Structure formats: structure tokens, C-alpha cells
N, C-alpha and C positions, 0 to 999 in steps of 0.2 A: 340246718346249721352248717356253717362251713366246717359244721358238724358233719359238714360235712360234713346235720345233721353235720351239721347241721351241722345241735346241736352242733369248732372250728373246723375247717378243712385244712389239710396240709397243702402246700403249694401245688397248684393244679398240674404242673408238669412233673411232680414227684409223687405220684399216686401210689402209696405204699400199703394202704389197707387192702384187704383181700375179700374176694367174693365167695358166696356159698356154691356148693355143687348144684348143677342143674342137669337136665337130661334132654336128649333129642328123641322125641317119640317116633322118629322115622319118617315124619311127614314134613320135616324142615322146620317144625315149630320148636324153638328152644326155650320155651317157657319152663320154669323150674318143675322138676318131676315131683311125684308124690312123696319123695323122701327129702324134699328140700327142707332147709333149716332156717329160712327167713322167719322173722317174728310175725306173729299174728296179733295185731293190737287188740283185738277183741277177746283174745285168750289170756291176756295178761294185763299189766298196768291197772291192777285193782286200786281202790282208794280206801285208806284207813284214816278217817277224819279224826279219830280220837287217840291216835298213836301218841305215846308219851315217852320221854326219856327216863332212864338211860336206855341206849340201844341194846337189843339182844346181843349176847356175847357169842362170837363164833367159837366152835369147838377148839379147845386147846390154846386159846389166846393167852399170850404173855406180853409183858411190858418190857421195853428196853431195846437197844440196838439201833442201827442205821440201815435204812432201806435206800438203795441206789436204783434209780430208774433210768434206763438208757433209751433214748428216743432216736431211732435211726432215720436218717434222711429227712428230718423235719427241723427247721431252724427254731421252732417254738414261737410263742407269742411275742409281738413287738412291745407290748406293755401289759400290765396287770390291772389296768383300771376296770373295775366291775362293769361300768356302763358300756365299755367297749367290747366286752367279752362275747364272742360269737364264733368260737372255734371248738371243735371236738377236743383237741388237745388241751387248750387253755382252760376251757370250762370244766372238763372232767377232773382236772387237778384242783382248780380253785374252788369249785362248788363242793368237792369232796372234803377239802382239807382246810381252806383258809376263809372262804367267804360264804355267808349264809344269806338266804332269801326267805320269802314268805312260806314257801313250800319246798319239798325236795322229794327225790326218789330214794327208795332203799330196796335192797334185795332181800326177799324173805327166805325162810328156811327151805322152801320148795324150789328156790332158784328163780322165782318170778320177780319182776320189778313191780313195786307198788308206790303210789303217791301218798306221802305222809306230811304232816305239818313240819315246819322248821322254825322260823321266827314267830309265826302265828300259832294260836292255840288250836286251830282246826284248818280245814282246807278252804275256808271262806264261805260266806253265807250270801248267796245271790238272791235278788228279788225274783218274782215269778217269771219275768220275761228276760232275765239275765242282763238287764241294762244297768244294774248296780250290784256291786260286790262289797261286803264288809268283812274285814279281818280284825281280830283282836290280837295285839302284839304282846308277847310274853314279857314279864317284868324281871326275869332272871337271866337276861342275855346282856353281855358286856363286850365292849371293844377291848382290844389287847391292852389299852392304857387304863382300864378299869372303869371308864365312863359307861353308863347304861345306854343301850340302843333304844332310840325313841321313835315313835310314829312320825315325828317331824322329819327325822333323818331318812326314813323310808320315803316319805312324800318328796323330799328333795331329790333322792336318788331316781325316782320315777320321772320327776320333772326334768332332770338332767338328761334322761334318755331321749328327750325331744330335740336336743341340740344337734341337728344334722351337720352343722358347719364344723363343730368340734369332733363329733363322733360319726364320721362320714360312713362307716361301715358297721355301726352298732345295730343290735337287734331292735332297738327302739324305733328305728326308721320304718320297720314293717309293723310291729305289734303295738307300740305305744301310740304313734302318730295316727294310726288308722282306727284305734279303739277307744282310747281315753278321751273324754269330752273336756278338753282344756280351752276350747274356743278356737275359732278360725285364725290361722296364722301364728298360733302359739309355737315358739321355738325354744323353750327352755326357761330356766330360772331367771335369765336376764330379762325376760318379759314379765317377771313377777310371779305371783302364786297362780297355780292352776285351779280355777274355781270348781272343777269337777272332782278334785281330791280334797276331802274334808276330814278333819280329825276331831274326835270327841273322847277325851281321856286316852285310853289305850286302843281305842277303835279307830281304824282308818277305812274310809269308804271311797270307792272309785265309781264314778258315774261314767257310763259308756255312751259312745255315739250311736251304737246299735247293739243288738243282742250279741254277747260275747260269752258263750258257755264254756270256753276253754281258759278262762282266767286262772283257774286253779293250776293248769299246766304251765301257762305263761309265767306264773309266779315262782316257778322253780329257777328262773334265770336270775343271775346276779344283778341284772339291770332293774329287777323288781326287788331290790334290797337296799339297805341303808348306805348313805354316803355322809361323812361328817359335814356339818354346816360350814366349817371353817377349814382352811388349809387343805382344800381338795381340788385345787386347780389342775387342769390337764395341760401338759403331760406330766408334770412333777408328781402328782398323786399316783399315777400309774406305775411309777418306778418302785414305790414302796407303800402300797395301800394298807390301811389298818385292817387287822384280821378280826373276825368274829367267830371263826371256826376253831377247831382244836389245835391248829398250827398257825404260826405267824412267820413272816418273811425275815430270814437272816441276811440273805444276799440274793440279788437278782442281777445276772449279767446277760444282757440281751443277746440272743442267738447262741448262748453258751451254756448257762446253767441257772438253776433255781435251787436255793437251799432253804429248807423250812425247819423250824424248831418248835417245841411245844409252847402253846399259848396258855399262860397260867390263869387267865381270866375266863377260859372256856369252862362251862358248867355242864357236865354230862347229863345232869338231871333235866336240862332244857332241850336235849337233842335226842330224838328217837332213832337216829340212823348212824351217827358218826362215832368213831372211837379215837383214842389218843394213845396207841400202843407204842409205836416207835419213838425213840428220842429225837431222831432227825431223819429228814428226807433230803436226798440229793438227786435232782433231775438234771440229766446231761443231754443237751439238744444236739441235733445234726450229727449223730454218731454214724460211723461206718457200719453198714449192714453186716458185712462178713465178719468184722471184728466183734460186733455185738453177738452174733450167733456163736462164734468160737468161745467167747467168754462164758456163755451159758453152758456150752458143751464141756467145758474144762472141769467143772465141779471143784474149783479151787475155793478157799475161804472167801475170796472176793466174789466169785460167781454165786455162791450159796445164798447171799443176801441181795442179789441183783434181780431186777425185773426188766424185761424187754417189752417195749410198747409196740413192737412189730417184728415178727420172725421172718427170715428170708425164705422164700419158696424153695430155693435150691437145697436147703438144709432141713426141709420139713421132716423127712422120715427119721433122720438122726436125732433131731430135737424132740420129736414125739417120743421116741424110745428112751431118750436120756431124762426127759423132764417128767414123764408120767402124768400124774394128776395136775401138775403145774404147767402143762401144755393145754391151752384152751382155744377153741375156735368160737369167737363171739359174733353172733348174727347182729345185724342192724339194718335199718332202712336207709342205705346209702347208695348213691348212684354217681357214676362219672359221666360227664358229657363233653362233647366237642361243640363249640358254639360259633358258627359262622357269623360274621358281622352282618346283621340284618339291614343296616343302612347302606352297605356296600354291595353285598351279594344279594341282590334283590330278586333274582330268578330262582324259584324253588328247584328247578332242574339242576342248577349248579350245587345247591345244598344237598340234593339227593346224590349227585355225583360224588360229593365229599363223603357221604355216608357209605356208598358202595366202594369207595376208594380207601376206606380205613382198614388197614390190614391187621385186623384184631389179633389173630393168632400170633403172627410174628412180632407185633408190637409188644404183646404181653410176654412172650418168651424172651425178647431182648431186654425187657424191664425186670426180669427175674421172677415173673409170675408163671403159673401153670394154667393155660387156657382150659376151661371146663372144670377146673378144680378150685383154683384160687380166684379166678375171675370167670364170669360167664357173660355172653353177649346180652345187651339190654334192648328193650324195644320201646316201652312207654316212659313217660316222665316219672310217674309214680312207681315205686318199687313193689315187688310181690309182697303180699301180706297186708298192704295198706287198705283199709276199708274203702270200698267204692271203686277200687282199681279195675279198669277194663283191660283185658288181654287183647291188644291190637298191634298191628304192625303199620307204621307210617306209610310204607310203600307196598303193602299187601303181603309181604313176607319178611322174615327176619333179615335185617341187614347182615351181610357177610362180605368178605373181600371178593369183589367181582370187577376187575379192572375194565373188562370189555363193556359191562353195563354202565360203568362210570363214564367211559368214553362216549357211549351213545347219548347219555344225558347231556354231556358237554356239547355234543354235536347238535342236539335238539335246541340247546340254548344259543348255538352259534358262537361258542366260546372255547373251541379247542385250544389247549395250551394255557388255560386260565391260570393266573398266578395266585398262589396261596402264600401268605406270609404269617409266620407265628414265631413265638419265642420258645426257647428251650434252656434247660439248666445244663451247662457243660461242665459243672464242677463234680457231678456224680456220674460214674461210669455207666450205671444201669439206665438212669434217666436219659443220658446222652445217647446210649445205644438204642433206646426205645424211640427217641425223636428221629434218629437217623433212619430207623426202619420205617417210621411213619412217612418220612420224606420219600424214601424209596418207593413205598407203596403208592403214594399219590402220583409220583412221576410215571410209574408204570400204568397208572389209570388215566394218563393224559394231561395232568397238571404240570406246570412249572412251579418250583417251590423255593422260597427264601426262608431260611431259619436264622433267627437272630439270637445269639447267646445272651442269657440274662440270668443273674443269680440272686437278685433281690426279690422282694415280695411281689409275686405276680398279680395278686388281687389289687394291691395298691397301684400298680401300673395300669391295670385295666380300668380302674375307677378314675384315673386321671386322663380325661379326654383331651387335655392340652399337651400331654406328653408327646414329644416328637417321635419317640419309639412307638407308642401306642397308636399314633395316627397312621403308622405304616402297616399295622396289623389288620388282617381281615379274617383271622381264625384264632379263637381263644378257647378257653376251657373253664369248667367249674366242676368241683366235687361237692356233693351235698348230701347231708343226712337230715332226716326230718327232725324238727325241734320237739315235737311230740307226735303221737301216731295219728296225724290228720294231714290230708293234702293241703290244707290251709297253710301248712308250714313248709310246703314244697313249691307249689305252683306260684303263689304271689311273690315270694322272694326271688324266684328265678325268671319270672315271665312278665310281671307287671311293669309298666313304663316307669323308668327312672330308678328302679331298685338297684342298690350297689352291686348285687350279685347277678344281675341280669347282664351277663358279660357279652351277650349277642347284641345288646342294645335294641332288643325287640320292642316294638310298640304298635299295637293295633287296638283301636277304640273298642271294637267288638269284644275283645278278650278282657280289657280293663273293666268294661261295664259288667261283664258276666262275673268277674271276680267279686266285684262289689255286690252284685245281686245275690250270689250264692250265700253270702253272710246273712242275708235277710230271710232266707228260706226256712221252713220248719226244720228242726234239727234232724228229724228222721229222713229228710230228703237231701241233705247236704252232701253226704258221702257219694251217692250216685251222681249228683250234679258235678262234683269234682271229677269223677271218672269220665263223664261225657265231655267235660271241658278239656281234659287231658287228650282225649282222642281227637277233638276238634283242632286243638293246637298242633298236634303231631301230623295229622293228615292234611290239613289245609295250609299250614304255614311252615312246619318243620324248622323252627328257629333254633333248635338245639338238638343235637344228635346223641341220644343215650348210647354210651359205648360199653358200660359194664355195671352189673350189680355186684356188690362187694361185701365181704365180711373181713374180719381181722383175726390174725393169729397172734396170741400173746403167750409169753413164757416167763417162768420165774425159777430161781434157784431152789435148792432142796431145803433151805432153812426159811423160806418164805411161807407163812401160813395164811389161811383165809383167802387164797387166791381164786378169783372168779371174774366173770365179765359183767359189764354194765350194759344191758340191752337198751336202756333209756338213752344212754350217751354214745353207744357203739364204741365203748372204751373199756379200760380196766376198771374194776370196782375197787377203788383205793380205800374206801371207808373201813373195810374189814381187815386190811393187811397187817400182819405182825411178823416179828422175827422169832423163830423157834429157838429155844435154848440149845 
């Protein structure tokens, strides 16, 4: 997810989420040590198919009050249309508070994430070979206007996710189009009904193109949720979508704020994970990092009911001491990458030179991070803890800043002084400083560099191949978190030909064919196959350079209760938050 994990990512040049501690065993291998805190998907993410509402109460929970959430250095979602939702930030807020889907994650009493029903009565009933899934929709779920949520509206929502022209960067382009059997060339409701989605009373059945055992995980996304059959045109609907969760939208100001108030039609008896404690939520986007940290450190009445979606690395020790249990480090399967344009930088030696010319330590320091603590160097596409992952190095050893090695690769390619062109955000001092340090490192490694200031949505730019600015670029980036604990949610979205977050524009038939083939393998063989493909891509092609494995640091004031992290979303677990009296 641009979740960046994926599950949204923040703008790629403002990478503010943080990485877990790793260790160097003394042999140059910087794989995470035995004390690493990356999640192990096989140790968590249990499934509770018969979970029912109301949700278990967190200790000491009380109703009332306003919770303010400050979002440093992230402009927030451009719209709130559920079909378009594919960012860590947007999805973590909407899926927790306003928009329901067939299934959902909840945090149990032991702190582990588990998959439970949401709009459906269970986690879905597959046939023997996972080519059909049937869900029964609850009859006690209503929209904020009092109308019942119907299977027909869920069917319409799923069909809508096929519309790649309207939802150019929505998750349906990866998971709906490649899995649901709606017929060749189907592009959404404008083409009529999808014959592979059928309704019988409260039952909705999905027919798949091939085995899809992860349908219960994909069903946690808002894109596999209801959309009203009328008055839901994009982009108008995305400015004020109807709520099915415990809160509804009072005001949404793009790139500024989101205010939520209680939804009187939400029935806690229908929901095994969510609560409706606070009277109001106020999310403030693109906040100054230092000011956010200082608000939490002040312990004023304002700060006591404030939550920070990202703590600054320079204030970590003070924040940890001041916030106590309301300081948390949330692990997640998130990776940052630099992505050379595969259509322009065709010599792998130049791509290797970029990797060796990336001054990891100084870039992270300039950006307000602590190398080896808040970020650690990455090697593979898949993050540590993901089932099937292989610990390998694309060039035989961990990439680290080595300008002489980079110069040698440029010489081998006959491209001394090769020009790199990338965008950077000059509105934030830390991201600007990190970009300038990156430029300096490349220049010392034998490149010439052009940096173009750009403050708008980087992903929208990179997805627009006709943009004059994008045409100048030959170096981009992507931050990604897995949509669920499987490499099928990392490698295809980032590597497969034509995917919107394939920002290197990588395209190799060998890789595309293998991606499709892995989906047809026996389930027990798929994880290892993804690991092998990861290694093939990294060593043979190196279309993207993993630069950092990351975690997040979150904080909350002294009157915020139920504060914890959401390992499924690499985010704050908003569902349990309340204001203490």
C-alpha cells in the first residue's frame, strides 16, 4: 500500500515513517539482528471468523471529548472516495472510523492483529480451490442517512474498482482486475454488470479468474465495500462520502484538515472491532514536525488530547520520557526505494552506480532520522519478516555509500558524469536538506545532478507520462507497505508492467509471466517462489534500489487512552482511542 503498505504512502520525497533497529554482525551484513522488531506474519494475523459485535472494551474507556490528530509533513489524501483509497494515512483513518468493508483487522488483548468480520457475518466461504468466495451481508448495517447497506451496493463498489480511467491509482487495478472474473475488457459499471459477481438474498458470491486464497484479506479494503447506487460520481463523492462506520464527515478541506463527528446510524452490535468514544475527531495535515513535537512535550490542556502521527527523530529521547506508555514504536512491513527509470537508464551498471552513490547515512541525518535506529539500510524488495523472503544482496554485499565504486561502475558503462534528474520538496526544511545531501553524494560519486522543486503529489506526477516535468526525470522513488502479509502485495504493484506504483516503468516479460504463474502454484509453494523472484529481479535487473526498512514512532498526550499501534496498517490503531476524564 502506498501503505506504503501499502496499505497510503506519504509523498516519496517526505519519507517520515521510521525503521526498526538492526545490527551489523561484523561481516558487513546489515540484515536485522536477533532483537529486531519487524513483524512476523506467521506469528500474528490470526483469523476469528465468528467474531461478533460489540467490540471488546479497552480498559478505562470513557465517552466524550475531542481528539486532535496532527499529521507532520504529509498533505493527506486528495479525496476520500473509498474506491480510490490506497494510502496508509487515508486508509488507516477511514477504515477505522468512517468506512466499513467485508472484513477488517482488530487488535486483540495480547496486542496482536487478527482478521475479523465487518459487513459480512464471517470471513467468507471459499470453494475447495479458492476460485469462488461467498459472503453473507449483515442486515443491521446502515448508511449515515439511515438507509440499509445492501449486497447490491457492495457489488457496485467492487465493479467500480475496475474503472482504471477514473481511479488511476486505486488498489482495484492490482487486485480486482487480476482476480475477479468479470470478463475480458471489463472496465467498470459503465460496461454493465459483472457476471462473476452474483447476489442471492443477503449472499454475494465472487467468481475468480484463478485461485485467490487471500480474498478474506483483500476484503479489508474500502474498495471491497459499498458505494451508493446513486449520487456517487467521482470526484464529487470523494469530497463527502457517506459513512457506514462510527463517525461521519463534518468537514474535509484537502491538504488541510478532516473533521469527523458521531454517526447516529452506526450500530455497535454489528461491529466486532470499532468504538464510538470521542464526540469529535480533528485531523490536521501537513503540520510542522518540530511544532508537533513541542505541542506533545508541553503537556498543556491542548496537548493532553492530541495525537501525533509521527514523532521527530531529533526529539525522541525527550518524547519517550515525557509520554511514557503513550510513546510507541510500531513495526510494519514498509520499505523505501529509489527507482531509476528503466526505459532511460538501460545499463544495470548505471543503476548499481546509483545504489553505491546513495549516501544513506548523511541523507537520513539531514532528513531528521537516526541511521541504524530510525532507519536501517535495505537489500531485498520484500521486508524482513515476510514469509518466503530471501536474505540476499543485489550486488553481493550490502549497498552503502562508496563513491569510488560508483565511479567505477559509471566507467564500466562508459558514462562518467551521467546526469540524474529528480524532484524534491523545497517547502519542508528537512526534506530539502535530505535532497541536497543526496545530490551532493551523487556528485561526489561521479554523477551530474539536476533537482527540480515540486510540492504537489509526487505519485500523480510520476503516473502522468505526458507531463513535461515527468519526462525530464530519470530517478523517482516509492514508499510501500504490504497490503497484507504476502509478497503478492509487494512485488506485483511495484514491478509488474503498467502498474501505477511501478515508478521505474520496469517491464520484463520474464517477470510478468512469473508473477502470473506464482498465483497458480500450490499455496504451500507460493511464498518461496516469491522469494526466488525477488532475488531474480534484484540481481538480474535491479529496477529499484531498496534504501530503508522503516517503522513509525507515534505519540499521544496524557489524556488519550487506548493508545496502540496497528501492525496491519503500519499506523495508529484509532479504533480504541478515547479521552480520559
